[in-house]
Backbone as numpy.savetxt, mean C-alpha at the origin, in Angstrom:
# Nx Ny Nz CAx CAy CAz Cx Cy Cz
26.03 6.13 -7.36 25.22 7.32 -7.36 26.08 8.58 -7.36
27.20 8.53 -6.65 28.09 9.70 -6.66 28.64 9.91 -8.06
28.99 8.81 -8.73 29.47 8.92 -10.10 28.42 9.57 -10.99
27.17 9.17 -10.83 26.08 9.77 -11.62 25.96 11.26 -11.34
26.09 11.66 -10.09 26.00 13.08 -9.74 27.15 13.85 -10.38
28.35 13.28 -10.36 29.49 13.94 -10.99 29.30 14.05 -12.50
28.78 13.01 -13.12 28.52 13.06 -14.55 27.47 14.11 -14.89
26.45 14.20 -14.05 25.43 15.22 -14.27 26.04 16.61 -14.19
26.87 16.84 -13.20 27.53 18.14 -13.06 28.43 18.41 -14.25
29.14 17.40 -14.69 30.02 17.56 -15.83 29.22 17.83 -17.11
28.09 17.14 -17.26 27.25 17.36 -18.44 26.70 18.78 -18.46
26.38 19.33 -17.31 25.90 20.71 -17.24 27.03 21.67 -17.57
28.22 21.36 -17.13 29.36 22.24 -17.34 29.88 22.17 -18.78
29.73 20.99 -19.42 30.30 20.78 -20.74 29.66 21.52 -21.92
28.46 22.05 -21.84 27.93 22.71 -23.03 28.82 23.84 -23.55
29.68 24.44 -22.70 30.55 25.52 -23.16 32.02 25.21 -22.86
32.46 24.01 -23.18 33.86 23.70 -22.87 34.78 24.23 -23.96
36.03 24.20 -23.63 37.04 24.54 -24.64 37.12 23.43 -25.67
37.87 23.65 -26.72 37.97 22.69 -27.81 38.46 21.32 -27.34
39.33 21.31 -26.34 39.89 20.04 -25.87 38.82 19.18 -25.20
37.87 19.82 -24.52 36.84 19.06 -23.82 35.60 18.83 -24.68
35.49 19.52 -25.78 34.31 19.37 -26.63 34.12 17.94 -27.09
35.20 17.24 -27.35 35.12 15.86 -27.80 34.59 14.94 -26.70
34.72 15.33 -25.44 34.27 14.50 -24.32 32.76 14.59 -24.10
32.11 15.61 -24.63 30.69 15.83 -24.38 29.83 14.61 -24.73
29.96 13.99 -25.92 29.12 12.82 -26.22 29.37 11.65 -25.28
30.60 11.47 -24.87 30.93 10.38 -23.95 30.26 10.61 -22.60
30.32 11.84 -22.11 29.71 12.16 -20.82 28.20 11.99 -20.90
27.61 12.45 -21.96 26.16 12.32 -22.10 25.74 10.86 -22.20
26.50 10.05 -22.88 26.21 8.62 -22.97 26.34 7.97 -21.60
27.38 8.33 -20.88 27.57 7.78 -19.53 26.43 8.21 -18.61
25.99 9.45 -18.76 24.87 9.94 -17.96 23.60 9.15 -18.29
23.36 8.90 -19.55 22.19 8.11 -19.96 22.25 6.72 -19.36
23.45 6.12 -19.33 23.62 4.81 -18.71 23.33 4.86 -17.22
23.76 5.94 -16.56 23.48 6.10 -15.13 21.98 6.15 -14.89
21.29 6.88 -15.72 19.83 6.99 -15.56 19.19 5.62 -15.77
19.63 4.90 -16.78 19.09 3.56 -17.05 19.39 2.62 -15.90
20.61 2.67 -15.37 20.99 1.81 -14.25 20.17 2.15 -13.01
19.94 3.42 -12.80 19.17 3.85 -11.65 17.75 3.32 -11.73
17.16 3.33 -12.92 15.81 2.79 -13.09 15.81 1.29 -12.87
16.84 0.61 -13.36 16.92 -0.84 -13.20 17.19 -1.22 -11.75
17.84 -0.33 -11.00 18.20 -0.63 -9.62 17.03 -0.47 -8.66
15.91 0.08 -9.13 14.76 0.23 -8.26 14.31 -1.14 -7.80
13.75 -1.18 -6.62 13.33 -2.44 -6.03 12.15 -3.03 -6.79
12.10 -4.36 -6.84 10.90 -4.96 -7.39 9.79 -4.73 -6.35
8.53 -4.72 -6.77 7.44 -4.37 -5.86 7.38 -5.21 -4.58
7.62 -6.49 -4.68 7.57 -7.34 -3.47 8.66 -6.94 -2.48
9.85 -6.64 -2.99 10.94 -6.21 -2.12 10.65 -4.83 -1.54
10.06 -3.96 -2.34 9.67 -2.63 -1.85 8.67 -2.75 -0.72
7.72 -3.68 -0.87 6.75 -3.90 0.21 7.43 -4.44 1.45
8.32 -5.41 1.26 9.02 -5.99 2.41 9.81 -4.93 3.17
10.54 -4.11 2.42 11.33 -3.06 3.06 10.43 -1.99 3.70
9.34 -1.67 3.03 8.40 -0.69 3.59 7.77 -1.19 4.88
7.38 -2.46 4.90 6.80 -3.05 6.10 7.81 -3.06 7.24
9.05 -3.45 6.93 10.10 -3.48 7.96 10.34 -2.08 8.52
10.39 -1.08 7.65 10.59 0.30 8.10 9.42 0.76 8.96
8.20 0.41 8.55 7.02 0.80 9.33 7.05 0.14 10.71
7.41 -1.13 10.75 7.44 -1.85 12.02 8.48 -1.30 12.98
9.55 -0.72 12.45 10.54 -0.11 13.35 10.24 1.36 13.61
9.12 1.86 13.08 8.67 3.22 13.38 9.17 4.28 12.41
9.80 3.89 11.32 10.31 4.85 10.35 9.30 5.01 9.21
8.32 5.87 9.44 7.22 6.04 8.49 7.72 6.65 7.18
8.68 7.55 7.26 9.20 8.19 6.05 9.86 7.15 5.15
10.71 6.31 5.71 11.36 5.26 4.92 10.32 4.26 4.42
9.32 3.98 5.23 8.26 3.06 4.81 7.55 3.59 3.58
7.17 4.86 3.63 6.47 5.45 2.49 7.36 5.49 1.25
8.62 5.78 1.44 9.57 5.84 0.31 9.68 4.48 -0.37
9.67 3.40 0.39 9.77 2.07 -0.19 8.42 1.59 -0.74
7.34 1.96 -0.07 6.02 1.47 -0.46 5.45 2.15 -1.70
5.71 3.44 -1.85 5.07 4.19 -2.94 5.36 3.59 -4.32
6.63 3.31 -4.68 6.87 2.71 -6.00 6.21 1.33 -6.15
6.22 0.55 -5.07 5.60 -0.77 -5.12 4.09 -0.64 -5.32
3.49 0.31 -4.62 2.05 0.54 -4.76 1.71 1.01 -6.17
2.52 1.91 -6.70 2.29 2.41 -8.05 2.47 1.31 -9.09
3.30 0.33 -8.78 3.51 -0.81 -9.69 2.38 -1.83 -9.58
1.44 -1.60 -8.66 0.29 -2.48 -8.54 0.39 -3.55 -7.46
1.37 -3.46 -6.58 1.53 -4.44 -5.51 0.44 -4.19 -4.45
-0.52 -5.11 -4.35 -1.70 -4.91 -3.52 -1.39 -4.72 -2.04
-0.49 -5.52 -1.49 -0.16 -5.38 -0.06 0.52 -4.04 0.21
1.34 -3.57 -0.73 1.98 -2.25 -0.59 0.92 -1.16 -0.66
-0.06 -1.32 -1.54 -1.14 -0.35 -1.64 -1.92 -0.26 -0.33
-2.22 -1.41 0.26 -3.00 -1.43 1.51 -2.21 -0.80 2.66
-0.94 -1.14 2.79 -0.14 -0.57 3.88 0.08 0.92 3.69
0.38 1.33 2.47 0.53 2.75 2.20 -0.80 3.47 2.43
-1.90 2.83 2.07 -3.22 3.40 2.33 -3.44 3.63 3.82
-3.04 2.67 4.63 -3.17 2.80 6.08 -2.34 3.98 6.60
-1.11 4.08 6.11 -0.23 5.15 6.58 -0.79 6.52 6.18
-1.20 6.65 4.93 -1.69 7.97 4.50 -3.05 8.28 5.13
-3.85 7.25 5.41 -5.12 7.49 6.11 -4.85 8.08 7.49
-3.90 7.51 8.20 -3.58 7.99 9.55 -2.98 9.39 9.52
-2.42 9.79 8.38 -1.87 11.14 8.27 -2.93 12.14 7.78
-4.15 11.65 7.57 -5.25 12.53 7.18 -5.46 12.67 5.68
-4.71 11.94 4.88 -4.86 11.98 3.41 -5.91 10.95 3.00
-7.18 11.26 3.29 -8.25 10.29 3.12 -8.53 9.97 1.66
-8.43 10.95 0.76 -8.67 10.68 -0.66 -7.66 9.67 -1.20
-6.40 9.88 -0.88 -5.37 8.96 -1.35 -5.54 7.58 -0.71
-5.88 7.55 0.58 -6.08 6.28 1.27 -7.22 5.50 0.61
-8.30 6.20 0.31 -9.45 5.55 -0.33 -9.06 4.94 -1.66
-8.30 5.67 -2.46 -7.85 5.15 -3.76 -6.96 3.92 -3.59
-6.04 3.99 -2.64 -5.12 2.87 -2.43 -5.86 1.64 -1.92
-6.75 1.83 -0.94 -7.54 0.70 -0.42 -8.40 0.09 -1.53
-9.00 0.93 -2.35 -9.87 0.44 -3.42 -9.08 -0.40 -4.41
-7.89 0.08 -4.79 -7.05 -0.67 -5.73 -6.61 -2.00 -5.11
-6.26 -1.98 -3.83 -5.82 -3.21 -3.16 -6.98 -4.20 -3.04
-8.15 -3.71 -2.65 -9.32 -4.57 -2.48 -9.72 -5.19 -3.83
-9.60 -4.43 -4.90 -9.95 -4.94 -6.23 -9.08 -6.12 -6.62
-7.91 -6.23 -5.99 -7.00 -7.35 -6.26 -7.16 -8.48 -5.23
-8.13 -8.32 -4.32 -8.38 -9.35 -3.33 -7.50 -9.26 -2.10
-6.83 -8.13 -1.90 -5.96 -7.94 -0.73 -6.83 -7.73 0.51
-6.67 -8.60 1.49 -7.52 -8.56 2.68 -7.45 -7.21 3.40
-6.26 -6.67 3.56 -6.12 -5.39 4.27 -6.72 -4.24 3.48
-6.77 -4.37 2.16 -7.45 -3.38 1.34 -8.95 -3.39 1.63
-9.52 -4.59 1.74 -10.95 -4.72 2.07 -11.23 -4.14 3.46
-10.37 -4.44 4.41 -10.58 -3.96 5.78 -10.50 -2.43 5.84
-9.46 -1.87 5.24 -9.32 -0.41 5.25 -10.49 0.28 4.59
-10.90 -0.24 3.45 -12.03 0.33 2.72 -13.31 0.19 3.54
-13.51 -0.97 4.15 -14.70 -1.20 4.97 -14.77 -0.21 6.13
-13.65 0.01 6.79 -13.63 0.92 7.93 -13.95 2.35 7.51
-13.41 2.77 6.36 -13.69 4.13 5.88 -15.17 4.26 5.52
-15.73 3.24 4.87 -17.14 3.28 4.48 -18.06 3.22 5.69
-17.68 2.47 6.69 -18.51 2.29 7.88 -18.75 3.61 8.61
-17.70 4.43 8.70 -17.83 5.69 9.44 -17.96 6.91 8.54
-17.81 6.71 7.23 -17.90 7.83 6.31 -16.66 8.72 6.34
-15.50 8.12 6.49 -14.24 8.88 6.52 -13.73 9.07 5.10
-13.84 10.28 4.58 -13.34 10.57 3.24 -14.23 10.06 2.13
-15.35 9.50 2.49 -16.28 8.91 1.53 -17.67 8.93 2.17
-18.70 8.88 1.35 -20.05 8.83 1.91 -20.21 7.55 2.75
-20.81 7.69 3.91 -21.04 6.54 4.79 -21.93 5.54 4.06
-21.51 4.29 4.05 -22.26 3.24 3.35 -22.06 1.93 4.10
-22.95 1.68 5.07 -22.81 0.49 5.91 -22.98 -0.80 5.11
-23.85 -0.78 4.09 -24.07 -1.97 3.28 -22.79 -2.35 2.52
-22.14 -1.37 1.93 -20.89 -1.62 1.22 -19.78 -2.01 2.20
-19.76 -1.37 3.37 -18.78 -1.74 4.41 -18.96 -3.20 4.80
-20.21 -3.61 4.96 -20.51 -5.01 5.30 -19.97 -5.95 4.24
-20.11 -5.59 2.97 -19.60 -6.43 1.88 -18.08 -6.60 1.99
-17.39 -5.50 2.28 -15.93 -5.57 2.38 -15.48 -6.31 3.64
-16.16 -6.09 4.76 -15.83 -6.84 5.98 -16.09 -8.33 5.75
-17.18 -8.65 5.05 -17.51 -10.05 4.77 -16.43 -10.70 3.91
-15.98 -9.98 2.89 -14.93 -10.50 2.02 -13.64 -10.73 2.83
-13.30 -9.76 3.68 -12.10 -9.91 4.52 -12.25 -11.09 5.48
-13.46 -11.27 6.03 -13.70 -12.40 6.93 -13.55 -13.72 6.17
-14.08 -13.78 4.96 -13.94 -14.99 4.14 -12.48 -15.30 3.85
-11.67 -14.25 3.77 -10.23 -14.41 3.52 -9.45 -14.73 4.79
-10.16 -14.80 5.93 -9.52 -15.20 7.19 -9.05 -14.07 8.08
-9.50 -12.84 7.85 -9.09 -11.70 8.68 -9.83 -11.78 10.03
-9.07 -12.01 11.10 -9.65 -12.24 12.42 -10.55 -11.11 12.89
-10.10 -9.87 12.77 -10.91 -8.74 13.22 -12.22 -8.63 12.47
-12.21 -8.94 11.19 -13.43 -8.89 10.38 -14.38 -10.03 10.76
-13.82 -11.17 11.10 -14.65 -12.30 11.54 -15.37 -11.94 12.83
-14.64 -11.35 13.78 -15.25 -10.93 15.05 -16.29 -9.85 14.79
-15.98 -8.90 13.91 -16.92 -7.82 13.57 -18.20 -8.40 12.99
-18.07 -9.38 12.09 -19.23 -10.00 11.47 -20.05 -10.79 12.49
-19.39 -11.51 13.38 -20.10 -12.25 14.43 -20.92 -11.29 15.29
-20.33 -10.16 15.63 -21.03 -9.16 16.45 -22.19 -8.54 15.67
-22.00 -8.30 14.40 -23.07 -7.73 13.57 -24.26 -8.69 13.50
-23.99 -9.98 13.39 -25.07 -10.97 13.39 -25.70 -11.08 14.77
-24.89 -11.02 15.79 -25.42 -11.15 17.16 -26.38 -10.03 17.48
-26.02 -8.80 17.07 -26.84 -7.63 17.40 -27.81 -7.24 16.28
-27.70 -7.88 15.12 -28.56 -7.52 14.00 -28.29 -6.10 13.51
-27.03 -5.85 13.17 -26.64 -4.50 12.75 -26.16 -4.50 11.29
-26.07 -3.29 10.74 -25.53 -3.05 9.40 -26.31 -3.78 8.31
-27.63 -3.88 8.52 -28.49 -4.49 7.52 -28.63 -6.00 7.67
-27.98 -6.57 8.66 -28.10 -8.01 8.89 -29.19 -8.27 9.93
-29.96 -9.32 9.69 -30.95 -9.73 10.69 -30.20 -10.42 11.84
-30.66 -10.17 13.05 -30.04 -10.84 14.19 -30.19 -12.35 14.01
-29.08 -13.04 14.20 -29.09 -14.49 14.01 -28.05 -15.11 14.94
-28.56 -15.71 16.02 -27.67 -16.36 16.98 -26.87 -17.49 16.33
-27.48 -18.34 15.49 -26.70 -19.41 14.86 -25.59 -18.86 13.94
-25.90 -17.82 13.16 -24.90 -17.25 12.27 -23.79 -16.58 13.09
-24.18 -15.88 14.16 -23.19 -15.25 15.04 -22.28 -16.31 15.66
-22.87 -17.42 16.08 -22.08 -18.51 16.69 -21.11 -19.12 15.69
-21.56 -19.26 14.45 -20.69 -19.81 13.40 -19.47 -18.92 13.20
-19.69 -17.62 13.10 -18.56 -16.69 12.90 -17.69 -16.62 14.16
-18.32 -16.73 15.34 -17.54 -16.71 16.58 -16.65 -17.95 16.67
-17.15 -19.09 16.19 -16.34 -20.31 16.17 -15.15 -20.15 15.23
-15.37 -19.50 14.10 -14.25 -19.26 13.17 -13.21 -18.36 13.82
-13.68 -17.37 14.57 -12.75 -16.47 15.26 -11.95 -17.25 16.30
-12.63 -18.11 17.04 -11.95 -18.90 18.07 -10.93 -19.85 17.43
-11.27 -20.42 16.28 -10.35 -21.33 15.60 -9.08 -20.58 15.16
-9.22 -19.33 14.79 -8.05 -18.55 14.38 -7.12 -18.27 15.55
-7.68 -18.14 16.75 -6.84 -17.85 17.92 -5.89 -19.01 18.22
-6.28 -20.21 17.85 -5.45 -21.38 18.10 -4.34 -21.56 17.09
-4.39 -20.79 15.98 -3.34 -20.94 14.94 -2.11 -20.15 15.33
-0.95 -20.66 14.88 0.30 -19.93 15.19 0.40 -18.64 14.42
């Protein structure tokens, strides 16, 4: 990277060189083009960007997490989209969070469904829509998300969010939640 910076500085300086350096201009520009190409190739693949972003987030470095997650999310990595959505939601960027959660959920990412469901449930950055929230929580529960399973069991128990109260259905979802607690 330092070499690339030096080449960039040299390329800026070379447009008005003396005759002796004029011949070097095409070589410097070619080298600079190679640096740009190498820099693009050196970017992390989306899965690695997500892994690094998650690790940075877990150690509390939100800035590094966002730096690693953003390219992965833009490349379509669903888990990176969901995690970046969570981070930007907590920072108050609800429009961006909604877009990221929606893209992740469209790919079947469980955390995308959960984030989207939570925003829809309370109307954060989007019109409140309990029916749509229920659909996303249900999808997340079907995918094995423990919190969504418990949420669905409670919704059936109390007959909330458009669901009829159903003790048997609530018990079924509660059993699924209990089964998840026993898994490593």
